[in-house]
N, C-alpha and C positions, 0 to 999 in steps of 0.2 A: 726190530725187536720182537721176540717171540711172546705171544700172549699166553699168560699162565692160566691154565684151566683148573679150577678147584677140583679136588678129589672128593669122593664120598657122595653120599646121598644129600640132596638139597634139603635143608631143614624145613619143616612145615611153617607156613606163614601164620603168624598169630592174628586172631580176630580182635580188633579194637574198634569199637563203635565211635561215632563222632563225639558223643558226650564223654565217653571215656578218654578219648584223645584230648579233649578240651581240659579235662580235669588233670590228666597227666602233664599237659603243657603248663597248667597253673602251678602244679607242684614243682616243676623245673624252674619256673620263673620266680617263685616265691623266695624272698631273701632269707627267710629263716628256716627253709627246708633243710633237714640234715643231708649231708653229702651222699650217704648211702642211698637215700630215697631218690635223689636227683639222678644218680647213676643208673639205678634200676628202672626209673621211669624212662630215661633215654634209651636204655637197652630194649625195653618193651616196644617203644615207638619205632626204633630201627628194625626190630624183628618183625613188626607188623608191616613194614615196607619191603619185605622180602630180602633183607640184607642177610648175608651169610654170617655164621657164627664167628669165623676168623676175622672178618671185616669189622664186626661189632667189637670184638675183643681188642683189636688193634686200635680202633678209634677211641674207645672209652678207657683204654689202659687197664683192662681187667683180664683175668685168665679165661681161657676157653671153657674150662669146667664151670666157671661162674656164669658165663653166657648160657651154657646148656641148662644149668640149674634153674635160672630165672625164666628162661623160655619155657621149660617144662612146667614150672609152677604156675605161670600165667595160663598156659594151655589147659592145665588141670582145673583152674579156677574160672575158665571162660563161661561155662554153663551157669555157675552161681552168680557171676557178674551180670550176665544177661537177665537172669531172674530178678536180681536186685535193681537193675536199671529199669525194668518194666514197671515196677511198683514203688519206686522210691524217688525222693527228691535228690538234688545235687549233693547236699551235705551227707546224706546216708550213703549215697554211691561213693563219694570221696572217702568216707570212713571205711567202706568195704575195700576200695582200691588200696588204701593205706595198709589195711590188714593183710592183703595179699603181698604187698611189697615189703612188709616187715619181716624180720628174722623169726624163724620158728623157735619155740622153746628149746634151750640147749639140754642135752642129756646130762645125767648125773644125779646124785642123791640130793634131795632138798636139804635145806639147813636144819640142823638138829635142834638148835636153840633159837627161839624167837627173840626179837629185839627187846621185847618187854622182859623176858627172862634174864637177858644179859644186863639190863638196867637194874633189875632187882638184885642180881648177884653183886653188882658194883655198889648198890646201896647198902647191902649187908657188909661189904668190905669197908665201907665208910663208918660203920657203927663201931662202938667199943666192944671188944670180945667179952669183957666182963658183964655187959648188959645182956648177953645171950647165955650167961651162965657158964662160960668157958673159963677155965683157970689159967688163962694166958693173957699177956699184955699186948701182943701183936698177932695179927692174923697171919697164918701161913696158908699156902694154897690148899694143903690137906685139911686143915681145920675149917677153912672157908667152904671147901667142897662138902665136908660132912654137915656143916650148918645149913647150907642151901638145900641139901637132900632132906635133912630133918624138918625144915620149914616147908617142904613139899613145893619148892619153887621149880625144881626139876626132879625127874625120876632118878637119874644117875648122871654123874659128871666126874671126870678125872681131875685130880689136882693140877695136872699139866694144863688141861683146858681152862681151868679157872685162872691159872697164871697167864695164859695167852690172852684171855679177855682183859685182864688188868694191864698187861704190857701193851697190847694193841691200842688201847684207848689212852695210853700215857698216864694211867692212873697208878698210884702206889698207895698202899695202905700206910696210914700215918703211924710211925712208931711211938709218937708222943702226941698228946692232945694239942691241936693247933689253936693259937690265939687269933682272934679276928682282927 
């Protein structure tokens, strides 16, 4: 049988100190470690033992770009990890290792409305419209949007967004006063 020779340049071997290796092994063995952390810790340990990316990907059941990504992130964090290891205890080093192995913040716009604002909008929806000086008996999304802007809960909001908040939470404005 012909031996298959891997193509391409051999990836660089990652530098993992003995202390880092112990902490990574502890993360792998821990029963309550999230699966993604266990896979990434195994990936780093295998990459430190000079395993090829294709071998690591096949053994861990991940894609080749995933192996490349985490090998690159570990290599980029090596200097910071060594500095942390020199002047920190095991807990601080573990926290730093976990920070390296966690996902980076995802792109996209941040939330427009805070949880507190949403709660205040729902609270206004639970009030009687007459108490706010509105000549209606039932809140409509348009009236509710106007009221929360008037109360300066939010700077601006569409009636559709108000409707989404009420629908998402399973809340509905009461058409009649409810008895306890």
